[in-house]
Gaussian input, Z-matrix of N, CA and C with variables (Angstrom, degrees):
# hf/3-21g

backbone

0 1
 N
 C     1     B1
 C     2     B2     1     A1
 N     3     B3     2     A2     1     D1
 C     4     B4     3     A3     2     D2
 C     5     B5     4     A4     3     D3
 N     6     B6     5     A5     4     D4
 C     7     B7     6     A6     5     D5
 C     8     B8     7     A7     6     D6
 N     9     B9     8     A8     7     D7
 C    10    B10     9     A9     8     D8
 C    11    B11    10    A10     9     D9
 N    12    B12    11    A11    10    D10
 C    13    B13    12    A12    11    D11
 C    14    B14    13    A13    12    D12
 N    15    B15    14    A14    13    D13
 C    16    B16    15    A15    14    D14
 C    17    B17    16    A16    15    D15
 N    18    B18    17    A17    16    D16
 C    19    B19    18    A18    17    D17
 C    20    B20    19    A19    18    D18
 N    21    B21    20    A20    19    D19
 C    22    B22    21    A21    20    D20
 C    23    B23    22    A22    21    D21
 N    24    B24    23    A23    22    D22
 C    25    B25    24    A24    23    D23
 C    26    B26    25    A25    24    D24
 N    27    B27    26    A26    25    D25
 C    28    B28    27    A27    26    D26
 C    29    B29    28    A28    27    D27
 N    30    B30    29    A29    28    D28
 C    31    B31    30    A30    29    D29
 C    32    B32    31    A31    30    D30
 N    33    B33    32    A32    31    D31
 C    34    B34    33    A33    32    D32
 C    35    B35    34    A34    33    D33
 N    36    B36    35    A35    34    D34
 C    37    B37    36    A36    35    D35
 C    38    B38    37    A37    36    D36
 N    39    B39    38    A38    37    D37
 C    40    B40    39    A39    38    D38
 C    41    B41    40    A40    39    D39
 N    42    B42    41    A41    40    D40
 C    43    B43    42    A42    41    D41
 C    44    B44    43    A43    42    D42
 N    45    B45    44    A44    43    D43
 C    46    B46    45    A45    44    D44
 C    47    B47    46    A46    45    D45
 N    48    B48    47    A47    46    D46
 C    49    B49    48    A48    47    D47
 C    50    B50    49    A49    48    D48
 N    51    B51    50    A50    49    D49
 C    52    B52    51    A51    50    D50
 C    53    B53    52    A52    51    D51
 N    54    B54    53    A53    52    D52
 C    55    B55    54    A54    53    D53
 C    56    B56    55    A55    54    D54
 N    57    B57    56    A56    55    D55
 C    58    B58    57    A57    56    D56
 C    59    B59    58    A58    57    D57
 N    60    B60    59    A59    58    D58
 C    61    B61    60    A60    59    D59
 C    62    B62    61    A61    60    D60
 N    63    B63    62    A62    61    D61
 C    64    B64    63    A63    62    D62
 C    65    B65    64    A64    63    D63
 N    66    B66    65    A65    64    D64
 C    67    B67    66    A66    65    D65
 C    68    B68    67    A67    66    D66
 N    69    B69    68    A68    67    D67
 C    70    B70    69    A69    68    D68
 C    71    B71    70    A70    69    D69
 N    72    B72    71    A71    70    D70
 C    73    B73    72    A72    71    D71
 C    74    B74    73    A73    72    D72
 N    75    B75    74    A74    73    D73
 C    76    B76    75    A75    74    D74
 C    77    B77    76    A76    75    D75
 N    78    B78    77    A77    76    D76
 C    79    B79    78    A78    77    D77
 C    80    B80    79    A79    78    D78
 N    81    B81    80    A80    79    D79
 C    82    B82    81    A81    80    D80
 C    83    B83    82    A82    81    D81
 N    84    B84    83    A83    82    D82
 C    85    B85    84    A84    83    D83
 C    86    B86    85    A85    84    D84
 N    87    B87    86    A86    85    D85
 C    88    B88    87    A87    86    D86
 C    89    B89    88    A88    87    D87
 N    90    B90    89    A89    88    D88
 C    91    B91    90    A90    89    D89
 C    92    B92    91    A91    90    D90
 N    93    B93    92    A92    91    D91
 C    94    B94    93    A93    92    D92
 C    95    B95    94    A94    93    D93
 N    96    B96    95    A95    94    D94
 C    97    B97    96    A96    95    D95
 C    98    B98    97    A97    96    D96
 N    99    B99    98    A98    97    D97
 C   100   B100    99    A99    98    D98
 C   101   B101   100   A100    99    D99
 N   102   B102   101   A101   100   D100
 C   103   B103   102   A102   101   D101
 C   104   B104   103   A103   102   D102
 N   105   B105   104   A104   103   D103
 C   106   B106   105   A105   104   D104
 C   107   B107   106   A106   105   D105
 N   108   B108   107   A107   106   D106
 C   109   B109   108   A108   107   D107
 C   110   B110   109   A109   108   D108
 N   111   B111   110   A110   109   D109
 C   112   B112   111   A111   110   D110
 C   113   B113   112   A112   111   D111
 N   114   B114   113   A113   112   D112
 C   115   B115   114   A114   113   D113
 C   116   B116   115   A115   114   D114
 N   117   B117   116   A116   115   D115
 C   118   B118   117   A117   116   D116
 C   119   B119   118   A118   117   D117
 N   120   B120   119   A119   118   D118
 C   121   B121   120   A120   119   D119
 C   122   B122   121   A121   120   D120
 N   123   B123   122   A122   121   D121
 C   124   B124   123   A123   122   D122
 C   125   B125   124   A124   123   D123
 N   126   B126   125   A125   124   D124
 C   127   B127   126   A126   125   D125
 C   128   B128   127   A127   126   D126
 N   129   B129   128   A128   127   D127
 C   130   B130   129   A129   128   D128
 C   131   B131   130   A130   129   D129
 N   132   B132   131   A131   130   D130
 C   133   B133   132   A132   131   D131
 C   134   B134   133   A133   132   D132
 N   135   B135   134   A134   133   D133
 C   136   B136   135   A135   134   D134
 C   137   B137   136   A136   135   D135
 N   138   B138   137   A137   136   D136
 C   139   B139   138   A138   137   D137
 C   140   B140   139   A139   138   D138
 N   141   B141   140   A140   139   D139
 C   142   B142   141   A141   140   D140
 C   143   B143   142   A142   141   D141
 N   144   B144   143   A143   142   D142
 C   145   B145   144   A144   143   D143
 C   146   B146   145   A145   144   D144
 N   147   B147   146   A146   145   D145
 C   148   B148   147   A147   146   D146
 C   149   B149   148   A148   147   D147
 N   150   B150   149   A149   148   D148
 C   151   B151   150   A150   149   D149
 C   152   B152   151   A151   150   D150
 N   153   B153   152   A152   151   D151
 C   154   B154   153   A153   152   D152
 C   155   B155   154   A154   153   D153
 N   156   B156   155   A155   154   D154
 C   157   B157   156   A156   155   D155
 C   158   B158   157   A157   156   D156
 N   159   B159   158   A158   157   D157
 C   160   B160   159   A159   158   D158
 C   161   B161   160   A160   159   D159
 N   162   B162   161   A161   160   D160
 C   163   B163   162   A162   161   D161
 C   164   B164   163   A163   162   D162
 N   165   B165   164   A164   163   D163
 C   166   B166   165   A165   164   D164
 C   167   B167   166   A166   165   D165
 N   168   B168   167   A167   166   D166
 C   169   B169   168   A168   167   D167
 C   170   B170   169   A169   168   D168
 N   171   B171   170   A170   169   D169
 C   172   B172   171   A171   170   D170
 C   173   B173   172   A172   171   D171
 N   174   B174   173   A173   172   D172
 C   175   B175   174   A174   173   D173
 C   176   B176   175   A175   174   D174
 N   177   B177   176   A176   175   D175
 C   178   B178   177   A177   176   D176
 C   179   B179   178   A178   177   D177
 N   180   B180   179   A179   178   D178
 C   181   B181   180   A180   179   D179
 C   182   B182   181   A181   180   D180

   B1=1.3936
   B2=1.5037
   B3=1.3545
   B4=1.5060
   B5=1.5042
   B6=1.2835
   B7=1.5100
   B8=1.5090
   B9=1.3344
   B10=1.4846
   B11=1.5361
   B12=1.3169
   B13=1.4569
   B14=1.5658
   B15=1.3154
   B16=1.4668
   B17=1.5213
   B18=1.3130
   B19=1.4621
   B20=1.5035
   B21=1.3460
   B22=1.4487
   B23=1.4925
   B24=1.3192
   B25=1.5033
   B26=1.5283
   B27=1.3044
   B28=1.4816
   B29=1.5318
   B30=1.3429
   B31=1.4938
   B32=1.5042
   B33=1.3059
   B34=1.4822
   B35=1.5774
   B36=1.2650
   B37=1.4878
   B38=1.5392
   B39=1.3840
   B40=1.4450
   B41=1.5233
   B42=1.3371
   B43=1.4525
   B44=1.5518
   B45=1.2906
   B46=1.5051
   B47=1.5382
   B48=1.3146
   B49=1.4418
   B50=1.5142
   B51=1.3056
   B52=1.4769
   B53=1.5074
   B54=1.3526
   B55=1.3918
   B56=1.5719
   B57=1.2959
   B58=1.4028
   B59=1.5209
   B60=1.2837
   B61=1.4988
   B62=1.5119
   B63=1.3253
   B64=1.3965
   B65=1.5754
   B66=1.3250
   B67=1.4940
   B68=1.5759
   B69=1.3035
   B70=1.4831
   B71=1.5296
   B72=1.3249
   B73=1.4890
   B74=1.5547
   B75=1.3246
   B76=1.4466
   B77=1.5501
   B78=1.2981
   B79=1.4701
   B80=1.5395
   B81=1.3213
   B82=1.4910
   B83=1.5489
   B84=1.3230
   B85=1.4564
   B86=1.4841
   B87=1.3264
   B88=1.4671
   B89=1.5135
   B90=1.3399
   B91=1.4987
   B92=1.5090
   B93=1.3402
   B94=1.4126
   B95=1.5638
   B96=1.3324
   B97=1.4210
   B98=1.5438
   B99=1.2958
   B100=1.4712
   B101=1.4865
   B102=1.3495
   B103=1.4813
   B104=1.4771
   B105=1.3376
   B106=1.5003
   B107=1.5219
   B108=1.3089
   B109=1.4762
   B110=1.5154
   B111=1.3600
   B112=1.4441
   B113=1.5323
   B114=1.3517
   B115=1.4934
   B116=1.5384
   B117=1.3018
   B118=1.5003
   B119=1.4367
   B120=1.3737
   B121=1.4152
   B122=1.5575
   B123=1.3199
   B124=1.4743
   B125=1.5489
   B126=1.2594
   B127=1.4920
   B128=1.5218
   B129=1.3677
   B130=1.4404
   B131=1.5259
   B132=1.3550
   B133=1.4508
   B134=1.5118
   B135=1.3763
   B136=1.4917
   B137=1.5148
   B138=1.3039
   B139=1.4545
   B140=1.5211
   B141=1.3149
   B142=1.4417
   B143=1.4956
   B144=1.3739
   B145=1.4001
   B146=1.5417
   B147=1.3273
   B148=1.4731
   B149=1.5271
   B150=1.3003
   B151=1.4674
   B152=1.4586
   B153=1.3087
   B154=1.4917
   B155=1.5471
   B156=1.3093
   B157=1.4452
   B158=1.5111
   B159=1.3618
   B160=1.4525
   B161=1.5285
   B162=1.3577
   B163=1.4725
   B164=1.5254
   B165=1.3463
   B166=1.4270
   B167=1.5295
   B168=1.2769
   B169=1.4710
   B170=1.5657
   B171=1.3517
   B172=1.4294
   B173=1.4956
   B174=1.3058
   B175=1.4178
   B176=1.5401
   B177=1.3748
   B178=1.4540
   B179=1.5480
   B180=1.2837
   B181=1.4265
   B182=1.5270
   A1=110.35
   A2=113.60
   A3=117.22
   A4=111.18
   A5=116.16
   A6=120.90
   A7=109.95
   A8=115.73
   A9=118.66
   A10=110.81
   A11=115.80
   A12=121.19
   A13=109.14
   A14=114.69
   A15=119.80
   A16=111.32
   A17=117.90
   A18=121.77
   A19=108.88
   A20=118.90
   A21=120.61
   A22=112.72
   A23=114.82
   A24=119.26
   A25=109.59
   A26=118.93
   A27=120.54
   A28=108.27
   A29=114.54
   A30=119.87
   A31=110.93
   A32=118.54
   A33=120.87
   A34=107.84
   A35=118.25
   A36=119.54
   A37=113.56
   A38=113.09
   A39=116.97
   A40=114.16
   A41=116.03
   A42=123.24
   A43=110.30
   A44=113.83
   A45=120.90
   A46=110.93
   A47=113.75
   A48=122.02
   A49=111.25
   A50=117.10
   A51=119.82
   A52=114.62
   A53=115.39
   A54=119.43
   A55=113.98
   A56=122.62
   A57=120.75
   A58=113.63
   A59=117.57
   A60=120.82
   A61=109.01
   A62=120.01
   A63=120.53
   A64=113.00
   A65=112.86
   A66=116.98
   A67=109.38
   A68=115.80
   A69=121.41
   A70=111.81
   A71=115.66
   A72=121.81
   A73=109.13
   A74=117.42
   A75=118.34
   A76=109.74
   A77=117.44
   A78=118.60
   A79=109.18
   A80=117.32
   A81=120.89
   A82=107.93
   A83=121.00
   A84=121.08
   A85=112.07
   A86=118.38
   A87=122.08
   A88=113.10
   A89=113.23
   A90=116.30
   A91=107.85
   A92=119.32
   A93=122.91
   A94=111.56
   A95=114.73
   A96=119.03
   A97=110.60
   A98=117.69
   A99=121.65
   A100=112.58
   A101=116.63
   A102=120.20
   A103=111.23
   A104=117.23
   A105=119.44
   A106=108.95
   A107=118.40
   A108=121.11
   A109=109.36
   A110=118.23
   A111=120.57
   A112=110.75
   A113=114.85
   A114=116.59
   A115=112.80
   A116=114.73
   A117=120.08
   A118=110.19
   A119=119.35
   A120=124.07
   A121=110.55
   A122=115.58
   A123=118.85
   A124=108.28
   A125=117.61
   A126=123.73
   A127=109.35
   A128=118.31
   A129=121.71
   A130=112.67
   A131=115.66
   A132=119.16
   A133=113.14
   A134=113.70
   A135=118.29
   A136=108.65
   A137=115.90
   A138=121.21
   A139=113.12
   A140=119.07
   A141=121.57
   A142=109.44
   A143=119.14
   A144=122.37
   A145=107.71
   A146=115.77
   A147=120.44
   A148=108.58
   A149=116.76
   A150=121.82
   A151=113.12
   A152=116.58
   A153=120.58
   A154=111.36
   A155=120.10
   A156=120.68
   A157=116.06
   A158=114.80
   A159=119.97
   A160=105.39
   A161=114.93
   A162=118.91
   A163=108.45
   A164=116.41
   A165=119.45
   A166=110.84
   A167=116.39
   A168=122.91
   A169=108.67
   A170=115.95
   A171=119.43
   A172=110.30
   A173=116.60
   A174=122.26
   A175=110.31
   A176=115.17
   A177=119.33
   A178=109.26
   A179=112.45
   A180=119.27
   A181=114.10
   D1=-39.01
   D2=178.90
   D3=-65.04
   D4=-42.16
   D5=178.90
   D6=-59.78
   D7=-44.82
   D8=-178.36
   D9=-64.34
   D10=-43.94
   D11=-179.27
   D12=-63.32
   D13=-47.78
   D14=-179.10
   D15=-59.77
   D16=-40.64
   D17=178.85
   D18=-66.27
   D19=-42.06
   D20=179.60
   D21=-62.44
   D22=-42.35
   D23=-177.86
   D24=-70.48
   D25=-35.68
   D26=179.39
   D27=-65.91
   D28=-44.48
   D29=179.87
   D30=-60.82
   D31=-42.70
   D32=-177.35
   D33=-72.71
   D34=-40.96
   D35=-178.78
   D36=-64.14
   D37=-38.27
   D38=-177.06
   D39=-97.12
   D40=-0.26
   D41=-177.86
   D42=45.66
   D43=57.25
   D44=-174.28
   D45=-68.01
   D46=139.98
   D47=175.08
   D48=-130.31
   D49=139.37
   D50=178.02
   D51=91.13
   D52=149.80
   D53=-176.13
   D54=-62.68
   D55=-42.44
   D56=178.85
   D57=-57.07
   D58=-43.06
   D59=-178.29
   D60=-72.10
   D61=-41.60
   D62=177.48
   D63=-62.52
   D64=-36.68
   D65=178.28
   D66=-67.38
   D67=-39.66
   D68=173.01
   D69=-57.15
   D70=-46.58
   D71=178.40
   D72=-60.36
   D73=-44.27
   D74=-178.68
   D75=-66.17
   D76=-38.39
   D77=-179.21
   D78=-65.77
   D79=-37.91
   D80=179.94
   D81=-68.38
   D82=-41.03
   D83=176.39
   D84=-61.91
   D85=-36.90
   D86=177.63
   D87=-68.34
   D88=-34.88
   D89=179.16
   D90=-68.83
   D91=-40.02
   D92=178.59
   D93=-58.47
   D94=-48.39
   D95=-178.26
   D96=-68.71
   D97=-41.31
   D98=176.72
   D99=-59.18
   D100=-41.27
   D101=178.50
   D102=-66.03
   D103=-39.16
   D104=179.00
   D105=-64.81
   D106=-42.05
   D107=-178.78
   D108=-62.36
   D109=-44.02
   D110=-178.41
   D111=-64.28
   D112=-41.12
   D113=178.30
   D114=-62.97
   D115=-37.29
   D116=177.23
   D117=-63.70
   D118=-48.37
   D119=-178.72
   D120=-62.13
   D121=-35.94
   D122=178.70
   D123=-66.24
   D124=-43.29
   D125=-179.13
   D126=-65.42
   D127=-43.16
   D128=-178.38
   D129=-74.84
   D130=-29.75
   D131=-175.55
   D132=80.54
   D133=19.88
   D134=178.29
   D135=-158.68
   D136=163.83
   D137=176.52
   D138=-76.49
   D139=143.28
   D140=176.90
   D141=-94.08
   D142=-3.92
   D143=-179.22
   D144=-103.27
   D145=120.58
   D146=-178.35
   D147=-131.17
   D148=170.69
   D149=172.68
   D150=-63.39
   D151=-28.44
   D152=-177.64
   D153=-75.45
   D154=-26.21
   D155=179.14
   D156=-106.26
   D157=15.95
   D158=-178.09
   D159=-109.02
   D160=126.18
   D161=-179.62
   D162=-89.84
   D163=115.20
   D164=177.56
   D165=-71.42
   D166=-46.72
   D167=-178.97
   D168=-123.30
   D169=97.93
   D170=-177.03
   D171=-54.17
   D172=149.37
   D173=177.49
   D174=-61.83
   D175=140.39
   D176=178.41
   D177=-82.89
   D178=143.37
   D179=179.82
   D180=-81.00

């Protein structure tokens, strides 16, 4: 959710146009979320990603 929100805010702030720029915004949003996850894991001393919270087959809509 953080990555999606970061991407949306970057897009709105920079008024991005075109696929290459939107792709760059999405990459930046993912980097922000990934960095936050890594800092959390460092603080907790464990991974927050487990087999129990990973969806193998996402629910169908």
